[in-house]
C-alpha positions, 0 to 999 in steps of 0.5 A: 112347264118349260115348253109352256113358258117358252111359248108365252110372251113376256108382256103377258107374264108381266101383266099378270104379275102386276095384277098380283101386286108384283111390280118389280119382276122385269129386269132393266131394259138395258138387258137385251138379247144379242139378237131380237129373235132370241128367246129363253125360258128356264129355272134360274141358276144364280151367279153372284160376282164382284170386282177384283184385281187379279194382278198375278198369274196365281190369282188369275188361275184361281179366278178362272178355275172358279168360273169354269167349275161353275159353268160345269155345274149349271144344270141342263134346262136352266138359265144361268143368271149373273149379277156381276156388279161390274161394268167394264168387262165381258163375263161370258164368251164363246167357249163358255157358251159352247160348254153351256150349250153342249150340256143343254143349258137353256140360256144366260142372262147377264147384268154385265158384259159379253164378248165373241158375239159373232161366234155366240150368234152362230152357236144360236145360244140365247144370251141376254146382256147389258153390254158387249166388250172385248175386255176379259173379266178374269183379271178384273172380276171374281165369282163370289157365290152360286145358287144364292138370292141375287138382285138385278135392278129392282128384281130379287131372283132366287134359285129356281125362279122362272126366267123368261126372255124375248124381244121385249126383255126378261121377266122373272116369275117366283117359283112358288107362283109359277104354275098359277101365273103361267095359267093366267098368262096363257088365258090373257094371251088367248083373250088378247088374240080375240081382241086382236081379231076384233079391233082388226075387224073395226071394233073401237078400242074402248068397246073392246076393253069393255067387252073383254075386260082388258086391252 
């Protein structure tokens, strides 16, 4: 299923989710890939954090150990999805990315910040985030829990839900519907290829809609 999700575009998934009455499955548009060419797909490994003032070395050491332990627990093929609840520091950097990439993790989605962008782009690891900043999060943020339901924007994400990102943004497909939504999205993509060819050959948009039932 992973290769099929990686091959489908997010707009097709979003359209199918809409037809099923699931209108809040797309993450906020401020969450974008570090590069337009980045794509990711995989089950969610959820991460929940909160602001914290780690004002001494002992608190810093405890906070970073918790994050490093978490990074080592993300399974291969999964997407780490962070609900950070904090707006002014980087929750992911180069060394974390190198560790995740080296163990076959599929990518990372952050409702938060990232740094070391040039190194991450050189690594080729897919990262979708809300902002970039050089400021380290370890003094300012702490890991609260993993593999629990989280909320980003209006989207509730449970561990194992499918997360798909491309140049249009990030869509979350509930795991219980993943196969059915994927099959329907693949069908929609095939139909849209027919529509694309028809309108390029001069068919009027309304005529195409009436013939194919979608546009």
